[in-house]
Phi, psi and omega in degrees: 000326180299317181295324178293313179298316180296319178298315178296320178299312181294316178298317178298320179297317181293313185287325185265311186282324180305307180298325179294314182296320180289310182297319179296323178290328181280341186297308182304314177295326179296322179291319180298326184270348185288132170285154182310324181273345185254071182264006186305311182295313180298320179295320178296316179298320178295318179297319176301314180299314181295311184293312183287338173296320177292317177297327181297344177299337178291335183297305179292329178297312177293328177296316177297317179297319179295315181297320178295317180295327180274348181073034183241018184303332181266001182293141182302315181298326180286319178298317178296318179298320178296316179296318179292324177296317178297320178296317179298316179297319179298318179295318179298313184287320187272332187239312187288302184298315179297322179290325175299314179299318180299313180293322176298319177300318178296319178295317181294327178276005179059034174269159174286147179259125180289128181299327178295326178295318179289328177293319177297318178298318178298324178295312179298320178296319178298319178295316176304311181295321179296320177298316179294322177296320179296317178299318180300314179297316178300321180293329180277313185282319182042080180308133181085004180295150178261009181285342180079002181280000000 
């Protein structure tokens, strides 16, 4: 059962988190390049971020189930990974998605988009991506692991 849970956890991470990280990274340049009437690409990227963020909820759920099955819920690397995952989710919910919506609103209202706004969004997106990359490395390396890898 552990192998099935771990496989589902990894697949969910690839399928759900991957598109969010890519689409969120592509959003600021898409907004900068969008003509006031051409918001289609930016709107699509925002929708990908929103939808896959919801699908991404399966990743920590499957992760908890996998960790419980493996008996590693109290491991330091896992606790740190959980904290970093929560931080990444918080940044996505509190900073990335709302700022994307705000910039889309400005484009739809044919207002100019401030370059500093897109730069701030790119910064939050970068932090989000860096947190996920760190979690990925922790999941692979697992300090103190007995796998010998």
